[in-house]
C-alpha positions in Angstrom: 23.1 0.7 62.8 21.6 1.3 59.3 21.7 -2.0 57.0 19.9 -0.9 53.8 21.0 -1.6 50.5 20.5 0.2 47.0 17.5 -1.9 46.4 16.0 -1.9 49.8 16.0 2.0 48.8 14.5 1.8 45.5 11.4 -0.3 47.1 10.8 3.1 49.3 8.2 5.5 48.2 9.2 9.2 48.4 7.9 9.9 52.1 10.0 6.6 53.2 12.9 8.3 51.6 12.4 11.6 53.0 11.5 9.9 56.6 14.6 7.8 56.0 16.9 10.5 55.4 16.2 12.8 58.2 16.5 9.9 60.3 20.2 9.1 59.1 21.3 13.1 59.1 19.8 12.9 63.1 22.4 10.0 63.0 25.6 11.3 61.7 26.1 13.9 64.2 29.9 12.9 64.6 29.7 11.5 68.1 26.9 9.4 67.3 27.8 5.4 66.7 26.4 5.0 64.0 28.0 8.5 61.8 29.9 6.6 59.5 27.1 4.2 58.4 24.4 7.3 58.6 26.8 9.1 56.2 26.7 6.1 53.9 23.0 5.6 54.0 22.5 9.8 53.6 24.7 9.1 50.2 23.1 6.3 48.9 19.6 7.9 49.9 20.6 11.2 47.8 21.8 8.4 44.6 18.7 7.1 44.7 16.5 10.3 44.8 18.9 11.8 42.0 18.0 8.8 40.1 14.0 9.1 40.2 14.3 12.5 39.2 12.7 15.6 39.7 9.3 15.3 41.3 6.0 15.2 39.0 
């Protein structure tokens, strides 16, 4: 189960966000028990990436 807050994500580096996104993507398969929380985490990660804007 993924338990992250927006504050937790804001503290992560870009590389850490990318790795977490990959992990959540794999867990978001419907047959996975964590699919619901993985989908929520993916949405939160996308929002954090959008908030940070494009890479320099």
